[in-house]
C-alpha positions as a printed Julia matrix, in Angstrom:
236×3 Matrix{Float64}:
   0.0    0.0     0.0
   2.88   2.36    0.83
   4.44   1.57   -2.55
   1.17   2.43   -4.32
   0.81   5.65   -2.32
   4.35   6.66   -3.21
   3.71   5.91   -6.88
   0.56   8.05   -6.92
   2.27  10.88   -5.05
   5.1   10.85   -7.58
   2.71  10.76  -10.54
   0.62  13.66   -9.3
   3.72  15.66   -8.4
   4.86  15.35  -12.01
   1.44  16.48  -13.24
   1.38  19.47  -10.9
   4.93  20.45  -11.83
   4.08  20.41  -15.54
   0.93  22.56  -15.24
   1.62  25.39  -17.69
  -1.75  27.04  -18.27
  -2.84  30.39  -16.84
  -6.35  31.83  -16.92
  -6.39  35.64  -16.87
  -9.72  37.4   -16.6
 -11.62  40.49  -15.54
 -15.21  40.39  -14.35
 -17.58  43.13  -13.18
 -20.93  41.33  -13.2
 -19.27  38.02  -12.18
 -20.39  36.24  -15.36
 -16.8   35.85  -16.54
 -15.8   34.94  -12.98
 -18.21  32.01  -13.02
 -17.08  30.9   -16.47
 -13.39  31.04  -15.59
 -13.84  29.18  -12.33
 -15.57  26.43  -14.29
 -12.64  26.46  -16.71
 -10.2   26.16  -13.82
 -12.09  23.16  -12.44
 -11.9   21.4   -15.79
  -8.25  22.19  -16.51
  -6.54  22.61  -13.14
  -4.96  25.8   -14.51
  -3.65  28.68  -12.43
  -5.95  31.69  -12.39
  -5.47  35.45  -12.12
  -8.27  37.97  -11.68
  -7.53  41.52  -12.83
  -8.8   44.26  -10.52
  -9.09  48.04  -11.09
  -6.71  50.06   -8.92
  -9.63  52.08   -7.57
 -11.97  49.95   -5.49
 -15.75  50.25   -5.56
 -16.1   51.74   -9.03
 -19.77  51.72  -10.03
 -19.48  50.96  -13.71
 -23.26  50.6   -13.96
 -23.9   54.21  -12.91
 -25.17  56.63  -15.55
 -25.64  53.89  -18.11
 -22.08  52.59  -17.66
 -20.59  56.0   -18.42
 -17.22  55.28  -16.77
 -16.59  52.09  -18.71
 -17.69  53.72  -21.95
 -15.26  56.59  -21.42
 -12.41  54.18  -20.66
 -13.0   52.18  -23.82
 -13.24  55.36  -25.91
  -9.94  56.65  -24.49
  -8.23  53.44  -25.62
  -9.83  53.64  -29.06
  -8.57  57.21  -29.47
  -4.96  56.47  -28.46
  -4.35  52.7   -28.3
  -0.54  53.09  -28.21
  -0.49  55.54  -25.27
  -0.11  53.99  -21.8
  -2.05  56.94  -20.36
  -5.15  55.78  -22.25
  -5.49  52.65  -20.11
  -7.1   52.67  -16.64
  -4.9   51.74  -13.69
  -5.16  48.21  -12.32
  -3.86  46.62   -9.14
  -0.34  45.18   -9.45
  -0.11  41.51  -10.36
   2.63  39.33   -8.93
   2.98  36.6   -11.52
   5.66  35.47  -13.96
   4.27  34.69  -17.4
   7.49  32.91  -18.39
   6.36  29.7   -16.7
   3.23  29.33  -18.85
   2.87  27.88  -22.33
  -0.89  28.43  -22.63
  -2.79  31.54  -21.52
  -6.58  31.66  -21.63
  -8.13  35.11  -21.47
 -11.63  35.61  -20.05
 -13.02  38.91  -21.29
 -16.3   40.78  -20.92
 -17.42  42.78  -23.96
 -17.8   46.52  -23.4
 -19.21  48.52  -26.32
 -17.92  46.03  -28.89
 -14.44  45.97  -27.3
 -12.61  44.13  -24.54
 -13.25  45.46  -21.02
 -10.81  48.29  -20.34
  -9.1   46.91  -17.17
  -8.24  43.69  -18.98
  -6.86  45.69  -21.91
  -4.56  47.41  -19.41
  -3.11  44.09  -18.27
  -2.55  42.93  -21.84
  -1.07  46.28  -22.88
   1.5   45.89  -20.11
   2.16  42.18  -20.58
   1.28  41.31  -24.17
   4.91  41.34  -25.31
   5.69  38.66  -22.71
   3.09  36.39  -24.33
   4.83  36.17  -27.7
   4.96  32.58  -28.89
   2.5   31.37  -26.27
  -0.75  29.64  -27.17
  -3.65  32.01  -26.47
  -7.26  30.97  -25.92
 -10.04  33.55  -25.73
 -13.39  33.36  -23.93
 -15.8   36.29  -24.3
 -19.01  37.05  -22.43
 -21.58  39.5   -23.76
 -25.31  40.09  -23.67
 -25.85  39.72  -27.39
 -23.26  41.67  -29.41
 -20.72  39.84  -31.54
 -17.18  39.34  -30.28
 -15.03  40.3   -33.28
 -13.98  43.56  -31.62
 -12.71  41.71  -28.55
 -10.8   39.27  -30.76
  -9.22  42.22  -32.58
  -8.22  43.81  -29.26
  -6.59  40.58  -28.09
  -4.57  40.23  -31.3
  -3.54  43.88  -31.19
  -2.4   43.63  -27.58
  -0.68  40.23  -28.0
   0.79  40.57  -31.5
   3.11  37.59  -31.09
   0.51  35.23  -29.6
  -0.44  31.94  -31.22
  -4.22  32.07  -31.02
  -6.26  28.9   -30.67
  -9.41  29.11  -32.82
 -12.25  29.32  -32.31
 -12.87  31.77  -29.48
 -15.6   30.75  -27.06
 -18.53  33.16  -26.96
 -20.85  32.68  -24.0
 -23.83  35.01  -23.88
 -25.07  36.24  -20.53
 -28.13  34.0   -20.82
 -25.85  30.95  -21.26
 -23.63  31.35  -18.21
 -25.61  28.73  -16.28
 -24.59  26.25  -18.98
 -20.89  27.1   -18.69
 -19.82  23.58  -17.76
 -20.9   21.97  -21.02
 -19.91  24.98  -23.16
 -16.42  25.09  -21.68
 -16.0   21.33  -21.99
 -17.0   21.38  -25.67
 -14.69  24.3   -26.37
 -11.7   22.59  -24.75
 -12.28  19.68  -27.09
 -12.57  21.95  -30.14
  -9.24  23.69  -29.44
  -7.63  20.3   -28.68
  -6.63  21.58  -25.24
  -5.37  18.25  -23.89
  -2.73  18.2   -26.61
  -1.78  21.88  -26.89
  -1.41  22.15  -23.1
   0.79  19.07  -22.88
  -1.6   17.2   -20.55
  -1.97  14.42  -23.1
   0.19  13.27  -25.95
  -1.14  12.53  -29.39
  -1.4    8.87  -30.38
   1.5    9.38  -32.79
   3.68  10.71  -29.99
   3.12   7.75  -27.64
   5.5    4.86  -28.16
   4.62   1.27  -27.47
   6.89   1.12  -24.44
   5.14   4.0   -22.65
   4.46   3.54  -18.96
   0.66   3.53  -18.76
  -1.11   3.46  -15.38
  -4.77   3.81  -14.54
  -5.81   6.4   -11.96
  -5.56   3.79   -9.17
  -1.87   3.31   -9.86
  -2.18  -0.05  -11.61
  -0.19  -0.48  -14.79
  -2.36  -1.19  -17.82
  -2.05  -4.73  -19.16
  -1.56  -3.5   -22.69
   1.01  -0.91  -23.73
  -0.9   -0.15  -26.9
  -3.37   2.71  -26.29
  -5.66   1.38  -28.99
  -6.5   -1.65  -26.82
  -6.69  -0.27  -23.27
 -10.2    0.15  -21.8
 -11.81   3.59  -21.58
 -10.81   5.6   -18.54
  -8.33   8.07  -17.06
  -4.66   7.01  -17.33
  -1.21   8.32  -16.5
   1.08   8.07  -19.54
   4.74   8.89  -18.85
   3.64  11.1   -15.97
   0.81  12.87  -17.8
  -2.95  12.5   -17.58
  -4.71  11.03  -20.6
  -8.4   10.3   -21.01
  -9.1    7.31  -23.25
 -12.65   7.23  -24.62
């Protein structure tokens, strides 16, 4: 039993050490907060919530006048740091992540201004990283948010398609997020699973209970969750 416990501890340490996905999001109404927490549960990714520097801002006041003015300021001078609203400092190193998923509310056809601030400051550090985009809006299309993300992260490798979750669909986030992760092939691009072509016959394959699979050919193992060379793989 101790041997099995040690094996499982080692396997899960390897998985934890290789977690290289970060979720970065901003949320005022908490719709994006709910979506990104669901995403974290399904991926085990690290998560970072962007916060305005000034606490208690009532963006809803006067028909969202503050947010509208912030977005317009960015539109007028997108290359000027002074155009972007201040946010609270973030203590995170982006160098450790290979995949970054951005959770963005839509404000007047653009990405929410506080999140644009974070990307304006850090977009250059995301060059070469795989970028996923999740957008929440009431009904408007998300092309403006996609354009903002690509402008602010010019060297990012974007994973199509973006996931658009309307406000009325937030309660169905679990299934929408799950389907989207499949569409962007997340288990492969994040390194959690290897493609069939990348798994050799002599791979060390264990089921989630720590028992080595009888067959070393993935095509013949039963459906379930396995550990392949220290990584999780779901076989369907």
